[in-house]
N, C-alpha and C positions, 0 to 999 in steps of 0.2 A: 786764752792761751794761744801761742803761735801753733800752726798746724803740725810742725815737726815735734814740738813738745807734747801736744795732745796725742800724737801717734805713739811716741815713746812711752807715755803713761799707760795707754791702752795695751801696748805690747807687753808691758811689765806685769800686768795683772795675771795672777796664777792661783791655783787652788792651794789652800793652806790646811795644815792639820789642826785638830781641835786643841791639842797640847800646846801648839805654838801661839795661840791667841794671847796677845799682850806682849809678845817678844819684840825685839828690835826690828827684825825682818817683817813681822806682822804689822808693826806700827808704820813702817815705810809704805806698805801696801795700803794701809788706811789713809795715809796722806795722798797717795795716788787717787784713790776713790774720791776723797774729799775735793781734790782739785778738779777732777772730772765732773763731780756733782755741781760745783759752783760754776764751772765752765758751761755745763749743760743748761743751768737755770738762766744764766746771762745770755747765752746764745738763743734759747727759746724765747726770751723776752723781746728779741729783735728779729725773730723768725729765721735764725741762721744755724739751727742745730743739725743740719744735714751732714756736716763733716763728722761730728761725733757719732751719729747714727751709722754712717758708712764705715768708720773705723771699727766700731763694735761688731758689725756684721762681717767685715772682711777678715778680721782676726779671730772670729768665733769666740767672743768673750762673754756673750750673754749667758751661756751655761755656767761659766766660771763665776759670774756675779750671783747667779741663783744659788750655786753651791755655797758661796761665802755667806749669803743671806741665811740659808738654812743652818749652816754651821754655827753662826752667832746665836740664832734662835735656840738651838740645842744647848749651847753654852749657858744661856740665860736660865733655861729650865732645869738643867741637870747639874751644872757646876757652880753657878752663882749662889744658889741656896746653900750648898755644901761649904762654899767659901765663907759665907757670912756666919756659919756655925763654928768654924775653926777657932780654937782659943788663941792661936798665934796670929790671927788676922786682925791687926790693929793698924789700919793704914793711916799714915800721917797726912795723906792727901787723897781725895776722891778722884783726882784727875785721871790716873791710869784706868780705873774702873769705868769712869764716865766715857772715856774714849771707846771702850769695847761696847758699852751700851749704845753709844751714838753711832757705831759702825753700821748696825742694822738699819738705823734711820737714814744714814747717808746712802746706802745701797738702794733701799726701797724708793727713796726720793729720786735717785738717778734713773731707776727703772720706770718710775712714773713719767719722767721727762721724755724718755725715748720710746716707750711702748705704744705711743700714739701711732707709730709707723708700722705698716704691715710687715715690712722686711725684717724688723726687729723681732716681731712675734714669730715669724717663720724660722729665724735663725736660732731661736731657743731650742728647736728640734724636740727631742724626747724630754728635755728638762722642763718643758712647758707644763707637764703633768705635776712635777714637784712644785712649780710656782702656783698652779691652781690649788693644790692641797694647802700650800702655805697661806694663800689668800683666804681660803675657806676657814682655816684655823683662826685667822685674825677677825673674820666676820663673826665667827662664833663668840669671840671675846666681846665684840661690840654689842651683839644681841643680848649678851648676858649682863651687860651693865645696867644697873638700876638707876633711876633718876636721882635718888638720894646719894648713892655712891659717887655719881658724877659730880654733884654739887660739892660734896665734901672734898673730893680730889682736887677740884679746881680751886677751892679755898685754901686747902692745906699746902698745896705745892706752889707757893709763891716764889718769886724769883730769888728771894733771900736764901731759900733752902736748896735750890738746885745747884749742883756742882757745874762748873764751867771752867774753861781755861783761865778765866779772870778771878776765880774764887778757890784757889788751891790752899785750903785751910792748913795751918801748921799743927792744929790739934787733931787727935784721933777722931774719926767720924764714926758714929754708931751704925751698925749694919742696917738698922731699921730705916735710917735716912737714905741709905743707898737703895733700899728696896722701894721707898717712896718715889725716888727719881726714876727707877726702872718702870714703875707702874704708870706714871704720867707719860713717859716716853712711849710705852706700849700702846696707849690710847692714840697718840698721834701716828704711830707706825700703822696701826690698824686702819686709820682713815686713808692713809696713802695706799694701803693694800686694796682698799675698796676701789680707788681710782684705777689701779693697775688691772684689777679684775674686769672693770668696765671696758678698758681698752682691749683686753683679751676677747671679751664677748663681741667687740666690733668686728672681729675676724672669724666669726663662727664658720663662714663658708670655706676658709682655708685651713682650719684647725684639723689635726689628726682625729680620726674617728674616736679613739680612746679618750681624747680630751673632752669631746662633746658628751660622751657617755658619763665621764667622771663628773662634769658640771651638773648634768641634768638628773642623773639617776643615782650615782654613788653618793653625791653630796646634796642633791636636791636644792640647788642654789636658788631657783625661783621662790620656793617657800621661805628660805632664809632671808632673801631680800624683802619679802612681804613683812617679815618680822621687823626689819630695819625701818620700813615705811611706817609701821604701826607705832613703834616705840622711840624712833628717832634719837639715838643716844648722843647726838651732837647738839641737842637743845634741851633745856630744862627750865623750870620755873623756880625762881629764888626770890623770896620776900615780895611776892606778887609781881615780879618782873620776868619777862621772857629773856633767857640768855642763850646765845648760840655760839658754837665754837667755830671760828674762822681764822685762817692765817696764824694758827698757833696760839690763839688766846680766846678767852670767853668775852663776848661783847653783849651788852644790854641792847635789845632790839626795840626801837621806838614803835609805838602802837601802829603807825601807818605802814611799817615794813614787816609786820608779823606774818602776813600771808605771802611774802615774797620768797620765791624758791632760792635756796642757797646752792652753791656749787655741789655740795655733798648730796643734797636732795636730788639734784639733776643726775648725778652719777648713778644713783640707785634706780631711778626711773629709766634711764637710758639702757642700763644693764638688763632690766626687765623687758624692755622693748626688744632688745637683741635676742634674748633667750626665748621669748614667748611668740614673737611674730615671724621669726625665721621659719620657712617651710621645713628645713632640715631638722630644726629643733622640735617642731610640732610633731614630726613623724617619730621622734625618739622618746619624747617625754611621756611619762605615765600620767594621764589625766584621770586618776582614780578619785574615789569619794573625798579622801582627805585633801589631796592636792587641789582638787577643784574648789572645795570649801575655803581653803586658804587663799587661793588666787582671787576668788570673788570678793574677799574683804577689800580689795583695792578699789572697788567701785565707789566706796564711801569717800575715798580721798581724791577721786577724779572730779574736782569741782571746775566750774567755768573759769575761775580765777587761775587755777593751776594749768588748765589747758591753754589759756591765753599766753602763759609764759613758755610753755613747751607744746606747740601745736601738734607735734607727732603723737601726743597722747590720745588724740581723737581715734587713731587706729587701735590703740589699746582698749579704749572704751567700747568700740564696736566688737572687738574680739571677746571681751568679757561678757557682753550682752549675748553674743552667740553661744559662748560657753555655758551660760546660765540655763539655756533652753535645749541644749543638745548633749548627747553622750558621745564624745570623740572616740574613734576606734582605738583599741589598745595597740601599742607598738608591736611590730612584728618581732617574734623571738628568733632572731638569726643566731646561728652558731658561729661565734667569732672568737678569735684569740685576742684578749684584751691586754694592752700594755699597762704596766703599773709603775708608779714613781719609784726611783731607786736611791736617790741621793740621801734622803733622811734615813732610810733603812740601813744603808751602807755605813753611815757615820755612827748610828746607834749600835750596830752589831760590832763594829771595829773597836768601840770604846766601852762596851758594856762591862760593868764591874770595875771600871778604872776611874770613876768620877772623883772619888776622894783623893786618889793618887795624883790625878791631874790638877785638882784644886791645890794640893800641898805644893806641887811643883810650881804652879803659877804664883802662889803667895811668896815663895822664896825667890823666884827669878823674874817675875813681871810686876807684881803689885806691891812691892815694898821698896820703892826706889829711894836712893839717898837724895839729899838736898841737891847735890851737884848734878845727879842724873835728871832731877826734876827741872833744874835750871836749863840744862841742855835741851830737854824735850820742849820746854816752854819757848826757847829760841826757835826751834824747828817749827813750832806751831805759829809763832809770830810771822815766820816767812810764808807758811802755807796760807794763813789768813791775813793777807795784806789789808790794811785799813781801807784802801780805796775799794777793794773787792767787797769787803763786808758792808760798807756804806751803800754800795750799788745794790746789794742783795736785800738790805733792810727795807721793809715796806713803809716804815714810819720814820719820822725825824727822831734823832737821839733825845733821850729823856734824862733828867737829873737822877743820879743814883740815890740821892737822899730824899728829895721831895716829889720827884716824878714829873715836874713841869718840863717844858721844852728847854733843852740845854744847848749852849753855844760854846762852852769851855770844856777842855779835855785835859786830863792829867798829862803834864808835859814830860814825865819820865817814861811811863809805859804806853801812853796814848791809847789806853784801853777803856777808861772810865770817863763818863761825862758828868758835868755839874753846871748848874745855872749861875751860881755865884761862888766867890772865894770862900764865903762862910760855910757853904755846904761841903766844899772840898775839905776844909779843915776839920769839920765835924766828922767826916767819914774816914779820915786818914788812918786812924788806929786799926780799923777793919781792913782797909785797903792796903796797908803797908806791906804785909807778908806777900800778897800776890804781886804788888808793884815791884818788890825786890826780885821776885822770880822772873817777871816779864821784862824788866828793864835791862 
């Protein structure tokens, strides 16, 4: 994006009401977030994300993004289930719902890109407490995932079932399918939240006192991170093969790479290093019997192979050896006034008892668009997601929609689907035709 356009998009970001989610004004804001998200990813890939960082700090938009993030999270848990139960909710297309579900993913991805910088963390001000609580909720979801549920989810939610701008089905979609989409997206969002939390722990020395207390004592994040090391929800065994979740998909890991640390493994270990080895954290954390026994479980995972990949873990190994033979002094009980997060409580109190009314309003005004409205929205999205931009973001070469092999041909009308041969394109035409008509 040109600097002037990036600044205009950042300036336009504003808080929105829960009732307005899915409206035309809200969709425009989602487009702004999406463009900034793509701009941030491309800028970070060439080491030039400083402009976006400066704009977000200068215009104080990090608290706005955190507020939007929590607003959509509440919508998913309070309104989305009510929406799916309504008798008159029979969407002809999953696209409008998908956009709302995707909004949370776009914001957390944008925050993951920029939270690497200390000034971004500081510019969050009091809303950092809400973001810490949000990340904690997502880590709880990760820790609760069983290996079996993980494998089933990855198998069930194949690309054919997921709604996307290129799969706007003309037939009504069952609510169960929408909930499956939300579940798969929730997993990926939780992994992004893990990265954001790790970046927050990088700044423990400059965080407000209440933020540190919240991470260490209110939520006991060190013990929660131990759970993630133990159960590793982004890897599972399926049919005798180890699979790991990376870059949005499950990959079979060859035997020679099974001991290799993934990016997600590294995020957990770095967060633990930040929370346990910082002098400030050690003075505040309660090393009681339970916490101590949980932390000492980490010693079994600190192998020579792991330490070779992340040498900083030598310090962790020494700390745990010291912890095993000593009784650390309990933290001082200072009388302090502790800040509490307010964004989630404010939204919940403001809309308490109105969930069904909001759901009915949104069914009528946001999630039952006419075919003409869908076409108009599809054109807007075609402008937002320029093909050159999408190809630059894609980690892999395009694959044939039918057989999955590498593809060189593209639908000449909508330019959205890829095929390896003319035969595959003809075979897929009946399925692709409704979406092609909307996008073309």
